[in-house]
ZADO-1210 file (C-alpha; in nm, 4 decimals, padded with zeros to 6 digits):
<atoms>
<atom x="07.2822" y="06.1633" z="-05.9735" code="UNK" pos="1"/>
<atom x="06.9921" y="06.1940" z="-06.2193" code="UNK" pos="2"/>
<atom x="06.7897" y="05.8800" z="-06.2856" code="UNK" pos="3"/>
<atom x="06.6724" y="06.0181" z="-06.6220" code="UNK" pos="4"/>
<atom x="06.8190" y="05.8329" z="-06.9188" code="UNK" pos="5"/>
<atom x="06.9765" y="06.0139" z="-07.2127" code="UNK" pos="6"/>
<atom x="06.8831" y="05.9622" z="-07.5755" code="UNK" pos="7"/>
<atom x="07.2384" y="05.8400" z="-07.6341" code="UNK" pos="8"/>
<atom x="07.1523" y="05.5411" z="-07.4115" code="UNK" pos="9"/>
<atom x="06.8764" y="05.4448" z="-07.6553" code="UNK" pos="10"/>
<atom x="07.1049" y="05.4970" z="-07.9553" code="UNK" pos="11"/>
<atom x="07.3590" y="05.2622" z="-07.7977" code="UNK" pos="12"/>
<atom x="07.0826" y="05.0088" z="-07.7359" code="UNK" pos="13"/>
<atom x="06.9846" y="05.0225" z="-08.1025" code="UNK" pos="14"/>
<atom x="07.3404" y="04.9346" z="-08.2000" code="UNK" pos="15"/>
<atom x="07.3483" y="04.6411" z="-07.9609" code="UNK" pos="16"/>
<atom x="07.0162" y="04.4788" z="-08.0510" code="UNK" pos="17"/>
<atom x="06.9583" y="04.5615" z="-08.4177" code="UNK" pos="18"/>
<atom x="07.0811" y="04.2232" z="-08.5385" code="UNK" pos="19"/>
<atom x="06.8583" y="04.0317" z="-08.2976" code="UNK" pos="20"/>
<atom x="06.5166" y="04.2004" z="-08.2887" code="UNK" pos="21"/>
<atom x="06.2787" y="04.2496" z="-08.5793" code="UNK" pos="22"/>
<atom x="06.1381" y="04.5734" z="-08.7209" code="UNK" pos="23"/>
<atom x="05.7696" y="04.5544" z="-08.6360" code="UNK" pos="24"/>
<atom x="05.5065" y="04.7061" z="-08.8678" code="UNK" pos="25"/>
<atom x="05.2824" y="05.0075" z="-08.8193" code="UNK" pos="26"/>
<atom x="04.9111" y="04.9285" z="-08.8525" code="UNK" pos="27"/>
<atom x="04.5953" y="05.1310" z="-08.9111" code="UNK" pos="28"/>
<atom x="04.2225" y="05.0625" z="-08.9285" code="UNK" pos="29"/>
<atom x="04.0519" y="05.2823" z="-09.1870" code="UNK" pos="30"/>
<atom x="03.7162" y="05.2019" z="-09.0285" code="UNK" pos="31"/>
<atom x="03.8330" y="05.3111" z="-08.6824" code="UNK" pos="32"/>
<atom x="03.9818" y="05.6317" z="-08.8266" code="UNK" pos="33"/>
<atom x="03.6512" y="05.7039" z="-08.9981" code="UNK" pos="34"/>
<atom x="03.4477" y="05.6384" z="-08.6843" code="UNK" pos="35"/>
<atom x="03.6662" y="05.8563" z="-08.4626" code="UNK" pos="36"/>
<atom x="03.7550" y="06.1232" z="-08.7199" code="UNK" pos="37"/>
<atom x="04.1277" y="06.1105" z="-08.6375" code="UNK" pos="38"/>
<atom x="04.4378" y="05.9182" z="-08.7538" code="UNK" pos="39"/>
<atom x="04.5245" y="05.6306" z="-08.5195" code="UNK" pos="40"/>
<atom x="04.8467" y="05.4342" z="-08.5769" code="UNK" pos="41"/>
<atom x="04.9374" y="05.1127" z="-08.3987" code="UNK" pos="42"/>
<atom x="05.2995" y="05.0040" z="-08.3480" code="UNK" pos="43"/>
<atom x="05.2760" y="04.6248" z="-08.3616" code="UNK" pos="44"/>
<atom x="05.5237" y="04.5193" z="-08.0931" code="UNK" pos="45"/>
<atom x="05.3111" y="04.2113" z="-08.0293" code="UNK" pos="46"/>
<atom x="05.4847" y="04.0825" z="-08.3446" code="UNK" pos="47"/>
<atom x="05.8288" y="04.1291" z="-08.1864" code="UNK" pos="48"/>
<atom x="06.0472" y="03.8347" z="-08.0807" code="UNK" pos="49"/>
<atom x="05.8797" y="03.6442" z="-07.7919" code="UNK" pos="50"/>
<atom x="05.5555" y="03.8257" z="-07.8791" code="UNK" pos="51"/>
<atom x="05.6283" y="04.1457" z="-07.6886" code="UNK" pos="52"/>
<atom x="05.8380" y="04.4633" z="-07.6778" code="UNK" pos="53"/>
<atom x="06.0177" y="04.3080" z="-07.3785" code="UNK" pos="54"/>
<atom x="06.2591" y="04.1358" z="-07.6171" code="UNK" pos="55"/>
<atom x="06.4249" y="04.4724" z="-07.6808" code="UNK" pos="56"/>
<atom x="06.4990" y="04.5443" z="-07.3153" code="UNK" pos="57"/>
<atom x="06.6009" y="04.1898" z="-07.2318" code="UNK" pos="58"/>
<atom x="06.8436" y="04.1741" z="-07.5222" code="UNK" pos="59"/>
<atom x="06.9997" y="04.5115" z="-07.4440" code="UNK" pos="60"/>
<atom x="07.0345" y="04.4269" z="-07.0747" code="UNK" pos="61"/>
<atom x="07.2235" y="04.1033" z="-07.1374" code="UNK" pos="62"/>
<atom x="07.4451" y="04.2484" z="-07.4102" code="UNK" pos="63"/>
<atom x="07.5264" y="04.5406" z="-07.1798" code="UNK" pos="64"/>
<atom x="07.6265" y="04.2992" z="-06.9017" code="UNK" pos="65"/>
<atom x="07.8542" y="04.1098" z="-07.1401" code="UNK" pos="66"/>
<atom x="08.0205" y="04.4370" z="-07.2439" code="UNK" pos="67"/>
<atom x="08.0772" y="04.5564" z="-06.8874" code="UNK" pos="68"/>
<atom x="08.1808" y="04.2359" z="-06.7109" code="UNK" pos="69"/>
<atom x="08.4506" y="03.9816" z="-06.7863" code="UNK" pos="70"/>
<atom x="08.2393" y="03.6997" z="-06.6521" code="UNK" pos="71"/>
<atom x="07.8605" y="03.6633" z="-06.6674" code="UNK" pos="72"/>
<atom x="07.7839" y="03.3233" z="-06.5164" code="UNK" pos="73"/>
<atom x="07.4075" y="03.3666" z="-06.4913" code="UNK" pos="74"/>
<atom x="07.1168" y="03.6070" z="-06.5183" code="UNK" pos="75"/>
<atom x="06.8059" y="03.5988" z="-06.3026" code="UNK" pos="76"/>
<atom x="06.4643" y="03.7621" z="-06.3221" code="UNK" pos="77"/>
<atom x="06.1163" y="03.7581" z="-06.1711" code="UNK" pos="78"/>
<atom x="05.8234" y="03.7796" z="-06.4124" code="UNK" pos="79"/>
<atom x="05.4694" y="03.6682" z="-06.4872" code="UNK" pos="80"/>
<atom x="05.5462" y="03.6094" z="-06.8532" code="UNK" pos="81"/>
<atom x="05.6742" y="03.8475" z="-07.1188" code="UNK" pos="82"/>
<atom x="05.9884" y="03.9644" z="-06.9361" code="UNK" pos="83"/>
<atom x="06.0573" y="03.6039" z="-06.8401" code="UNK" pos="84"/>
<atom x="06.0463" y="03.4951" z="-07.2019" code="UNK" pos="85"/>
<atom x="06.2524" y="03.7947" z="-07.3141" code="UNK" pos="86"/>
<atom x="06.5349" y="03.7264" z="-07.0678" code="UNK" pos="87"/>
<atom x="06.5247" y="03.3535" z="-07.1419" code="UNK" pos="88"/>
<atom x="06.5381" y="03.4167" z="-07.5172" code="UNK" pos="89"/>
<atom x="06.8169" y="03.6752" z="-07.4991" code="UNK" pos="90"/>
<atom x="07.0211" y="03.4641" z="-07.2571" code="UNK" pos="91"/>
<atom x="06.9963" y="03.1742" z="-07.5005" code="UNK" pos="92"/>
<atom x="07.1290" y="03.3925" z="-07.7826" code="UNK" pos="93"/>
<atom x="07.4486" y="03.4594" z="-07.5904" code="UNK" pos="94"/>
<atom x="07.4825" y="03.1238" z="-07.4123" code="UNK" pos="95"/>
<atom x="07.4239" y="03.2711" z="-07.0665" code="UNK" pos="96"/>
<atom x="07.2413" y="03.0514" z="-06.8115" code="UNK" pos="97"/>
<atom x="06.9087" y="03.2058" z="-06.7059" code="UNK" pos="98"/>
<atom x="06.6892" y="03.1367" z="-06.4020" code="UNK" pos="99"/>
<atom x="06.3391" y="03.2821" z="-06.3959" code="UNK" pos="100"/>
<atom x="06.1241" y="03.3032" z="-06.0824" code="UNK" pos="101"/>
<atom x="05.7510" y="03.2842" z="-06.1503" code="UNK" pos="102"/>
<atom x="05.4549" y="03.2618" z="-05.9072" code="UNK" pos="103"/>
<atom x="05.2816" y="02.9243" z="-05.8921" code="UNK" pos="104"/>
<atom x="04.9683" y="03.0958" z="-06.0227" code="UNK" pos="105"/>
<atom x="05.1400" y="03.1854" z="-06.3516" code="UNK" pos="106"/>
<atom x="04.9856" y="03.0605" z="-06.6750" code="UNK" pos="107"/>
<atom x="05.1289" y="02.7135" z="-06.7521" code="UNK" pos="108"/>
<atom x="05.1642" y="02.8237" z="-07.1148" code="UNK" pos="109"/>
<atom x="05.3912" y="03.1146" z="-07.0175" code="UNK" pos="110"/>
<atom x="05.5991" y="02.8995" z="-06.7844" code="UNK" pos="111"/>
<atom x="05.6433" y="02.6374" z="-07.0554" code="UNK" pos="112"/>
<atom x="05.7340" y="02.9025" z="-07.3139" code="UNK" pos="113"/>
<atom x="06.0024" y="03.0351" z="-07.0787" code="UNK" pos="114"/>
<atom x="06.1444" y="02.6856" z="-07.0364" code="UNK" pos="115"/>
<atom x="06.1274" y="02.6467" z="-07.4126" code="UNK" pos="116"/>
<atom x="06.3770" y="02.9297" z="-07.4556" code="UNK" pos="117"/>
<atom x="06.6190" y="02.7365" z="-07.2355" code="UNK" pos="118"/>
<atom x="06.5725" y="02.8993" z="-06.8944" code="UNK" pos="119"/>
<atom x="06.5358" y="02.7245" z="-06.5610" code="UNK" pos="120"/>
<atom x="06.1958" y="02.8131" z="-06.4126" code="UNK" pos="121"/>
<atom x="06.1520" y="02.8267" z="-06.0339" code="UNK" pos="122"/>
<atom x="05.7913" y="02.8501" z="-05.9142" code="UNK" pos="123"/>
<atom x="05.7282" y="03.0240" z="-05.5834" code="UNK" pos="124"/>
<atom x="05.4474" y="03.0859" z="-05.3318" code="UNK" pos="125"/>
<atom x="05.5902" y="03.3778" z="-05.1368" code="UNK" pos="126"/>
<atom x="05.7187" y="03.6986" z="-05.2989" code="UNK" pos="127"/>
<atom x="05.9163" y="03.7800" z="-04.9829" code="UNK" pos="128"/>
<atom x="06.1151" y="03.4633" z="-05.0411" code="UNK" pos="129"/>
<atom x="06.2087" y="03.5861" z="-05.3890" code="UNK" pos="130"/>
<atom x="06.3092" y="03.9262" z="-05.2493" code="UNK" pos="131"/>
<atom x="06.5622" y="03.7454" z="-05.0295" code="UNK" pos="132"/>
<atom x="06.6902" y="03.5454" z="-05.3274" code="UNK" pos="133"/>
<atom x="06.7334" y="03.8691" z="-05.5244" code="UNK" pos="134"/>
<atom x="06.9536" y="04.0102" z="-05.2483" code="UNK" pos="135"/>
<atom x="07.1658" y="03.6951" z="-05.2518" code="UNK" pos="136"/>
<atom x="07.2038" y="03.7070" z="-05.6309" code="UNK" pos="137"/>
<atom x="07.3118" y="04.0718" z="-05.6227" code="UNK" pos="138"/>
<atom x="07.5922" y="03.9773" z="-05.3820" code="UNK" pos="139"/>
<atom x="07.7076" y="03.6812" z="-05.5891" code="UNK" pos="140"/>
<atom x="07.9919" y="03.7612" z="-05.8349" code="UNK" pos="141"/>
<atom x="07.9120" y="03.6839" z="-06.1964" code="UNK" pos="142"/>
<atom x="07.5360" y="03.6636" z="-06.1375" code="UNK" pos="143"/>
<atom x="07.2972" y="03.9481" z="-06.2219" code="UNK" pos="144"/>
<atom x="06.9312" y="04.0247" z="-06.1504" code="UNK" pos="145"/>
<atom x="06.7471" y="04.1894" z="-06.4407" code="UNK" pos="146"/>
<atom x="06.4441" y="04.3934" z="-06.3383" code="UNK" pos="147"/>
<atom x="06.1442" y="04.3901" z="-06.5766" code="UNK" pos="148"/>
<atom x="06.1409" y="04.7721" z="-06.5713" code="UNK" pos="149"/>
<atom x="06.3623" y="04.9399" z="-06.3093" code="UNK" pos="150"/>
<atom x="06.6856" y="04.8924" z="-06.5025" code="UNK" pos="151"/>
<atom x="06.8505" y="05.1543" z="-06.7229" code="UNK" pos="152"/>
<atom x="06.9566" y="04.9035" z="-06.9894" code="UNK" pos="153"/>
<atom x="06.6070" y="04.7531" z="-07.0025" code="UNK" pos="154"/>
<atom x="06.4488" y="05.0991" z="-07.0374" code="UNK" pos="155"/>
<atom x="06.6936" y="05.1987" z="-07.3119" code="UNK" pos="156"/>
<atom x="06.6100" y="04.8829" z="-07.5035" code="UNK" pos="157"/>
<atom x="06.2365" y="04.9515" z="-07.4753" code="UNK" pos="158"/>
<atom x="06.2963" y="05.3049" z="-07.6036" code="UNK" pos="159"/>
<atom x="06.4129" y="05.1682" z="-07.9386" code="UNK" pos="160"/>
<atom x="06.0511" y="05.0752" z="-08.0201" code="UNK" pos="161"/>
<atom x="05.9520" y="05.4435" z="-08.0129" code="UNK" pos="162"/>
<atom x="06.2526" y="05.5488" z="-08.2215" code="UNK" pos="163"/>
<atom x="06.1509" y="05.2919" z="-08.4800" code="UNK" pos="164"/>
<atom x="05.7852" y="05.3951" z="-08.4662" code="UNK" pos="165"/>
<atom x="05.8536" y="05.7654" z="-08.5172" code="UNK" pos="166"/>
<atom x="06.0659" y="05.6862" z="-08.8235" code="UNK" pos="167"/>
<atom x="05.7801" y="05.4812" z="-08.9706" code="UNK" pos="168"/>
<atom x="05.5065" y="05.7411" z="-08.9320" code="UNK" pos="169"/>
<atom x="05.4265" y="05.9664" z="-09.2306" code="UNK" pos="170"/>
<atom x="05.3034" y="06.2405" z="-08.9953" code="UNK" pos="171"/>
<atom x="05.4572" y="06.3578" z="-08.6710" code="UNK" pos="172"/>
<atom x="05.2141" y="06.2378" z="-08.4036" code="UNK" pos="173"/>
<atom x="05.0398" y="06.4747" z="-08.1690" code="UNK" pos="174"/>
<atom x="05.0444" y="06.2135" z="-07.8931" code="UNK" pos="175"/>
<atom x="05.1924" y="05.8743" z="-07.8099" code="UNK" pos="176"/>
<atom x="05.0126" y="05.6268" z="-07.5834" code="UNK" pos="177"/>
<atom x="05.1518" y="05.3231" z="-07.4039" code="UNK" pos="178"/>
<atom x="05.0423" y="05.0958" z="-07.1187" code="UNK" pos="179"/>
<atom x="05.2020" y="05.1259" z="-06.7766" code="UNK" pos="180"/>
<atom x="05.2962" y="04.8254" z="-06.5685" code="UNK" pos="181"/>
<atom x="05.6259" y="04.9001" z="-06.4002" code="UNK" pos="182"/>
<atom x="05.6835" y="05.1957" z="-06.6338" code="UNK" pos="183"/>
<atom x="05.9819" y="05.0753" z="-06.8377" code="UNK" pos="184"/>
<atom x="05.8137" y="05.1055" z="-07.1770" code="UNK" pos="185"/>
<atom x="05.6770" y="05.4528" z="-07.1001" code="UNK" pos="186"/>
<atom x="06.0136" y="05.5684" z="-06.9653" code="UNK" pos="187"/>
<atom x="06.1908" y="05.4678" z="-07.2856" code="UNK" pos="188"/>
<atom x="05.9119" y="05.6236" z="-07.4929" code="UNK" pos="189"/>
<atom x="05.9447" y="05.9517" z="-07.3053" code="UNK" pos="190"/>
<atom x="06.3219" y="05.9792" z="-07.3574" code="UNK" pos="191"/>
<atom x="06.2948" y="05.8953" z="-07.7288" code="UNK" pos="192"/>
<atom x="06.0024" y="06.1301" z="-07.7918" code="UNK" pos="193"/>
<atom x="06.1507" y="06.4256" z="-07.6049" code="UNK" pos="194"/>
<atom x="06.4553" y="06.4054" z="-07.8317" code="UNK" pos="195"/>
<atom x="06.2940" y="06.3217" z="-08.1676" code="UNK" pos="196"/>
<atom x="05.9500" y="06.4826" z="-08.1362" code="UNK" pos="197"/>
<atom x="05.9601" y="06.7316" z="-07.8483" code="UNK" pos="198"/>
<atom x="05.6138" y="06.8763" z="-07.9175" code="UNK" pos="199"/>
<atom x="05.4498" y="06.5316" z="-07.9105" code="UNK" pos="200"/>
<atom x="05.2662" y="06.4445" z="-07.5892" code="UNK" pos="201"/>
<atom x="05.3544" y="06.1179" z="-07.4149" code="UNK" pos="202"/>
<atom x="05.0630" y="05.9646" z="-07.2245" code="UNK" pos="203"/>
<atom x="05.0483" y="05.6657" z="-06.9913" code="UNK" pos="204"/>
<atom x="04.7583" y="05.4273" z="-06.9375" code="UNK" pos="205"/>
<atom x="04.6974" y="05.1894" z="-06.6468" code="UNK" pos="206"/>
<atom x="04.4174" y="04.9565" z="-06.5318" code="UNK" pos="207"/>
<atom x="04.2007" y="05.1138" z="-06.2625" code="UNK" pos="208"/>
<atom x="04.2315" y="04.7813" z="-06.0771" code="UNK" pos="209"/>
<atom x="04.6128" y="04.8085" z="-06.0698" code="UNK" pos="210"/>
<atom x="04.6643" y="05.1831" z="-06.0367" code="UNK" pos="211"/>
<atom x="04.9844" y="05.2001" z="-05.8320" code="UNK" pos="212"/>
<atom x="05.1510" y="05.4358" z="-06.0825" code="UNK" pos="213"/>
<atom x="04.8503" y="05.6705" z="-06.0839" code="UNK" pos="214"/>
<atom x="04.8405" y="05.6724" z="-05.7042" code="UNK" pos="215"/>
<atom x="05.2145" y="05.7419" z="-05.6940" code="UNK" pos="216"/>
<atom x="05.1857" y="06.0313" z="-05.9383" code="UNK" pos="217"/>
<atom x="04.8983" y="06.1802" z="-05.7392" code="UNK" pos="218"/>
<atom x="05.0918" y="06.1501" z="-05.4135" code="UNK" pos="219"/>
<atom x="05.4221" y="06.2747" z="-05.5545" code="UNK" pos="220"/>
<atom x="05.6056" y="05.9696" z="-05.4218" code="UNK" pos="221"/>
<atom x="05.6073" y="05.5962" z="-05.4892" code="UNK" pos="222"/>
<atom x="05.3099" y="05.4095" z="-05.3431" code="UNK" pos="223"/>
<atom x="05.2604" y="05.0352" z="-05.3580" code="UNK" pos="224"/>
<atom x="04.9259" y="04.8590" z="-05.3871" code="UNK" pos="225"/>
<atom x="04.8238" y="04.7081" z="-05.0564" code="UNK" pos="226"/>
<atom x="04.6311" y="04.4189" z="-05.2164" code="UNK" pos="227"/>
<atom x="04.7089" y="04.1998" z="-05.5193" code="UNK" pos="228"/>
<atom x="04.5570" y="04.3437" z="-05.8358" code="UNK" pos="229"/>
<atom x="04.3025" y="04.1564" z="-06.0443" code="UNK" pos="230"/>
<atom x="04.2848" y="04.2811" z="-06.4009" code="UNK" pos="231"/>
<atom x="04.2546" y="04.1263" z="-06.7446" code="UNK" pos="232"/>
<atom x="04.5480" y="04.3517" z="-06.8388" code="UNK" pos="233"/>
<atom x="04.7848" y="04.0981" z="-06.6828" code="UNK" pos="234"/>
<atom x="05.0925" y="04.2673" z="-06.8288" code="UNK" pos="235"/>
<atom x="05.0204" y="04.5620" z="-06.5978" code="UNK" pos="236"/>
<atom x="04.9671" y="04.3691" z="-06.2737" code="UNK" pos="237"/>
<atom x="05.2652" y="04.5267" z="-06.1013" code="UNK" pos="238"/>
<atom x="05.2054" y="04.6497" z="-05.7479" code="UNK" pos="239"/>
<atom x="05.4742" y="04.9210" z="-05.7417" code="UNK" pos="240"/>
<atom x="05.6852" y="05.1184" z="-05.9888" code="UNK" pos="241"/>
<atom x="06.0615" y="05.1613" z="-05.9507" code="UNK" pos="242"/>
<atom x="06.2595" y="05.4680" z="-05.8528" code="UNK" pos="243"/>
<atom x="06.4106" y="05.4968" z="-06.2021" code="UNK" pos="244"/>
<atom x="06.0783" y="05.4612" z="-06.3844" code="UNK" pos="245"/>
<atom x="05.8942" y="05.6912" z="-06.1421" code="UNK" pos="246"/>
<atom x="06.1380" y="05.9737" z="-06.2210" code="UNK" pos="247"/>
<atom x="06.0390" y="05.9383" z="-06.5876" code="UNK" pos="248"/>
<atom x="05.6660" y="05.8910" z="-06.5251" code="UNK" pos="249"/>
<atom x="05.6582" y="06.2238" z="-06.3406" code="UNK" pos="250"/>
<atom x="05.7464" y="06.3944" z="-06.6704" code="UNK" pos="251"/>
<atom x="05.4557" y="06.2483" z="-06.8687" code="UNK" pos="252"/>
<atom x="05.2063" y="06.4873" z="-07.0277" code="UNK" pos="253"/>
<atom x="04.9028" y="06.2960" z="-06.9038" code="UNK" pos="254"/>
<atom x="04.8002" y="05.9703" z="-06.7404" code="UNK" pos="255"/>
<atom x="04.4729" y="05.7738" z="-06.7572" code="UNK" pos="256"/>
<atom x="04.3246" y="05.4764" z="-06.5729" code="UNK" pos="257"/>
<atom x="04.0798" y="05.2402" z="-06.7429" code="UNK" pos="258"/>
<atom x="03.8068" y="05.0225" z="-06.5852" code="UNK" pos="259"/>
<atom x="03.7897" y="04.6525" z="-06.6649" code="UNK" pos="260"/>
<atom x="03.4810" y="04.6697" z="-06.8844" code="UNK" pos="261"/>
<atom x="03.6495" y="04.9238" z="-07.1139" code="UNK" pos="262"/>
<atom x="03.9688" y="04.7182" z="-07.1327" code="UNK" pos="263"/>
<atom x="03.7626" y="04.4203" z="-07.2469" code="UNK" pos="264"/>
<atom x="03.5667" y="04.6373" z="-07.4907" code="UNK" pos="265"/>
<atom x="03.8798" y="04.7645" z="-07.6650" code="UNK" pos="266"/>
<atom x="04.0531" y="04.4279" z="-07.6637" code="UNK" pos="267"/>
<atom x="03.7626" y="04.2796" z="-07.8583" code="UNK" pos="268"/>
<atom x="03.7452" y="04.5711" z="-08.0986" code="UNK" pos="269"/>
<atom x="04.1173" y="04.5868" z="-08.1748" code="UNK" pos="270"/>
<atom x="04.1377" y="04.2121" z="-08.2243" code="UNK" pos="271"/>
<atom x="03.8419" y="04.2428" z="-08.4609" code="UNK" pos="272"/>
<atom x="03.9515" y="04.5531" z="-08.6536" code="UNK" pos="273"/>
<atom x="04.3224" y="04.4752" z="-08.6810" code="UNK" pos="274"/>
<atom x="04.2771" y="04.0977" z="-08.7137" code="UNK" pos="275"/>
<atom x="04.5551" y="04.0552" z="-08.4593" code="UNK" pos="276"/>
<atom x="04.6062" y="03.8521" z="-08.1402" code="UNK" pos="277"/>
<atom x="04.6500" y="04.1480" z="-07.9021" code="UNK" pos="278"/>
<atom x="04.6810" y="04.1401" z="-07.5230" code="UNK" pos="279"/>
<atom x="04.4370" y="04.3376" z="-07.3109" code="UNK" pos="280"/>
<atom x="04.7320" y="04.5366" z="-07.1737" code="UNK" pos="281"/>
<atom x="04.7936" y="04.6690" z="-07.5255" code="UNK" pos="282"/>
<atom x="04.4326" y="04.7429" z="-07.6062" code="UNK" pos="283"/>
<atom x="04.3442" y="04.9419" z="-07.2939" code="UNK" pos="284"/>
<atom x="04.5341" y="05.2452" z="-07.4252" code="UNK" pos="285"/>
<atom x="04.2562" y="05.3013" z="-07.6795" code="UNK" pos="286"/>
<atom x="04.0166" y="05.4082" z="-07.4051" code="UNK" pos="287"/>
<atom x="04.2614" y="05.6812" z="-07.3069" code="UNK" pos="288"/>
<atom x="04.2970" y="05.7790" z="-07.6741" code="UNK" pos="289"/>
<atom x="03.9215" y="05.8331" z="-07.6988" code="UNK" pos="290"/>
<atom x="03.9100" y="06.0343" z="-07.3759" code="UNK" pos="291"/>
<atom x="04.2007" y="06.2498" z="-07.4954" code="UNK" pos="292"/>
<atom x="04.0537" y="06.3018" z="-07.8447" code="UNK" pos="293"/>
<atom x="03.7242" y="06.4215" z="-07.6966" code="UNK" pos="294"/>
<atom x="03.9093" y="06.7269" z="-07.5662" code="UNK" pos="295"/>
<atom x="04.0643" y="06.8144" z="-07.9039" code="UNK" pos="296"/>
<atom x="03.9214" y="07.0689" z="-08.1481" code="UNK" pos="297"/>
<atom x="04.1217" y="06.9722" z="-08.4588" code="UNK" pos="298"/>
<atom x="04.2087" y="06.6457" z="-08.6344" code="UNK" pos="299"/>
<atom x="04.4902" y="06.4669" z="-08.4530" code="UNK" pos="300"/>
<atom x="04.7417" y="06.1938" z="-08.5291" code="UNK" pos="301"/>
<atom x="04.8195" y="05.9557" z="-08.2456" code="UNK" pos="302"/>
<atom x="05.0193" y="05.6367" z="-08.2025" code="UNK" pos="303"/>
<atom x="04.9373" y="05.3476" z="-07.9697" code="UNK" pos="304"/>
<atom x="05.2126" y="05.1021" z="-07.8867" code="UNK" pos="305"/>
<atom x="05.0718" y="04.7487" z="-07.8861" code="UNK" pos="306"/>
<atom x="05.2929" y="04.5929" z="-07.6221" code="UNK" pos="307"/>
<atom x="05.2256" y="04.2209" z="-07.6522" code="UNK" pos="308"/>
<atom x="05.0242" y="03.9338" z="-07.7924" code="UNK" pos="309"/>
<atom x="05.0697" y="03.6446" z="-07.5510" code="UNK" pos="310"/>
<atom x="04.7250" y="03.5298" z="-07.4363" code="UNK" pos="311"/>
<atom x="04.6416" y="03.1851" z="-07.3030" code="UNK" pos="312"/>
<atom x="04.3093" y="03.0079" z="-07.3588" code="UNK" pos="313"/>
<atom x="04.1686" y="03.0887" z="-07.0128" code="UNK" pos="314"/>
<atom x="04.2295" y="03.4604" z="-07.0574" code="UNK" pos="315"/>
<atom x="04.0840" y="03.4539" z="-07.4081" code="UNK" pos="316"/>
<atom x="03.7650" y="03.2986" z="-07.2721" code="UNK" pos="317"/>
<atom x="03.7472" y="03.5675" z="-07.0035" code="UNK" pos="318"/>
<atom x="03.7956" y="03.8453" z="-07.2578" code="UNK" pos="319"/>
<atom x="03.5283" y="03.7117" z="-07.4936" code="UNK" pos="320"/>
<atom x="03.2730" y="03.5932" z="-07.2360" code="UNK" pos="321"/>
<atom x="03.0314" y="03.8636" z="-07.3549" code="UNK" pos="322"/>
<atom x="03.0146" y="04.0163" z="-07.7015" code="UNK" pos="323"/>
<atom x="03.1166" y="04.3841" z="-07.7019" code="UNK" pos="324"/>
<atom x="03.1040" y="04.4350" z="-08.0783" code="UNK" pos="325"/>
<atom x="02.7445" y="04.5533" z="-08.0909" code="UNK" pos="326"/>
<atom x="02.8468" y="04.9018" z="-07.9705" code="UNK" pos="327"/>
<atom x="03.0530" y="05.0769" z="-08.2389" code="UNK" pos="328"/>
<atom x="03.3432" y="05.2951" z="-08.1144" code="UNK" pos="329"/>
<atom x="03.2765" y="05.6670" z="-08.1221" code="UNK" pos="330"/>
<atom x="03.3677" y="05.9951" z="-07.9573" code="UNK" pos="331"/>
</atoms>
C-alpha cells in the first residue's frame, strides 16, 4: 500500500480545521528582493495558533480520531516544543485529555506553555523508556499516540499551509522551500504543490548538524543519527525521519544542508528585515534559497515557509551572541 498521501487528504483536512486555525499572512522584504534580484515571499506560519504550523497537523489529527472512533479517552505525544503545544491546544479544543512526554532538557518555557494549554507534561531522561510507553499506549483502547510527523493526518494538516500560501501569491512560484525535521511539513507541501502547481520545485532544508534526512536520501534508505544533534535550529533536532515522510522526501526536487553559522546569519537578518520573532529553523531555508538562486539565469519567484516563532531567552542570546548584520545578503 502506497504511503504517499493524496491531495484529497489535504482538502479534507482543510474542512476539519478551517474554523480553528488562522489564515497567516504572506510577507516580503523589498530590500531583500532588491539585494538578491529575485522575488522572495515568506508564509508567516510563526503567526499561527501556538506560534507554529504544527497547530494545523495537531488539530487535524485529533479531529480525525474523533471522526473515526467512538471513544477517544486520551491522546499522547513526544515533543521538544511546537508539536507538544499543538497537540495540547487541539486536545483542549475538543475536551480530550492530553499527555505530552518531553525530555528533562526541554526549555522550561516550552514545558510551561504546554501545561498552559491543559496537557499533562511528563519529563523523561531516557528515550527508550518513552518508546516502551508508546507501545503500551498503542495497545490501550481509546488512547492514541500522535507522531510529530510520521502520521498521515498530521501531514495532511500541515499541507493546508501550502494550499493557503499558493492561493495568496500573485505569481506562481518557481520553488517552495521548507525546513526538514521529521519531514511532515515538507511531505504536506509536496502533495499540495504537485496538485496545485506541478511545475513548481519543492526543496527541503536541514541543519548540517542534524542531517539524518540528507543521509537517508543519499543512502536510499532511512538512516538515524548515531549521536544527539546540537543545532540552533531546535525544531529540526530529530534523529530519524519516518517511513511515511521518507517516501515523500524521496520525491523532492532538491535538498540542502546548512551550517550553524549560516543559520545564525539568516535568523538575524530575517528578524531584522521582517521585524518578526522567527525561529532559526524557519530562517535556515534562506541559505538554500541563495544557493539555489545562484544557479538561475532568469528572475525567479520563491516562497519560504516560516515554520515557527517560539524562542526562549537562552536561545535568543545564543543566536545574537555576535552581530551578523554587517555583511549584507547577496548572491
